[in-house]
C-alpha positions, 0 to 999 in steps of 0.5 A: 637461432631465429628464422631469417624473415623474408619479403614473401613472408612480409607480404603473407602478414602485412600490405606494405607499398614498398612500390610507393616507398621506391617512387617517394625516395626517387622523387625526393633524390634521396641519399640517406633514408631513415626506417622506422618501424613498429615492433612488429615489422622490425623483424623484417627491417633487413629484408625491406632495407635490402630491397629497397636498397637494391631498387634505389640505390641510396643508403638506409639507417634503420632506426631500432628505438620504440615507434609508437605512432606517426608523431614518434619520429627520432630527434636529432636526426637531421644530424646525421644528414638524413636526407628522407625518413619513411615511417612503416606502420599498422595503419594509414594516418588518415582513415580511409573514411576521412579522406574519401578513400584518398592516400 
């Protein structure tokens, strides 16, 4: 049986801005959020969603299809009533050297 991955495990391997995601969800007043992960982060999907749900109280969908970058988003999500999509990845969309360190 596979080991259940926790947020502690996640924090040891990745640097994700989960508090930034919480702020965005609240700012957008989202009710249904679609979360998309690259394959390397899918093992943490339920731990991340549990954390975000606890902090926001909103409902989440986890996209389990492949994700190859920022332009690879699920087609038809608007038909599901999704208010916000959050895509976690391994890198920022814009490298810091292009944005003068601003994200």
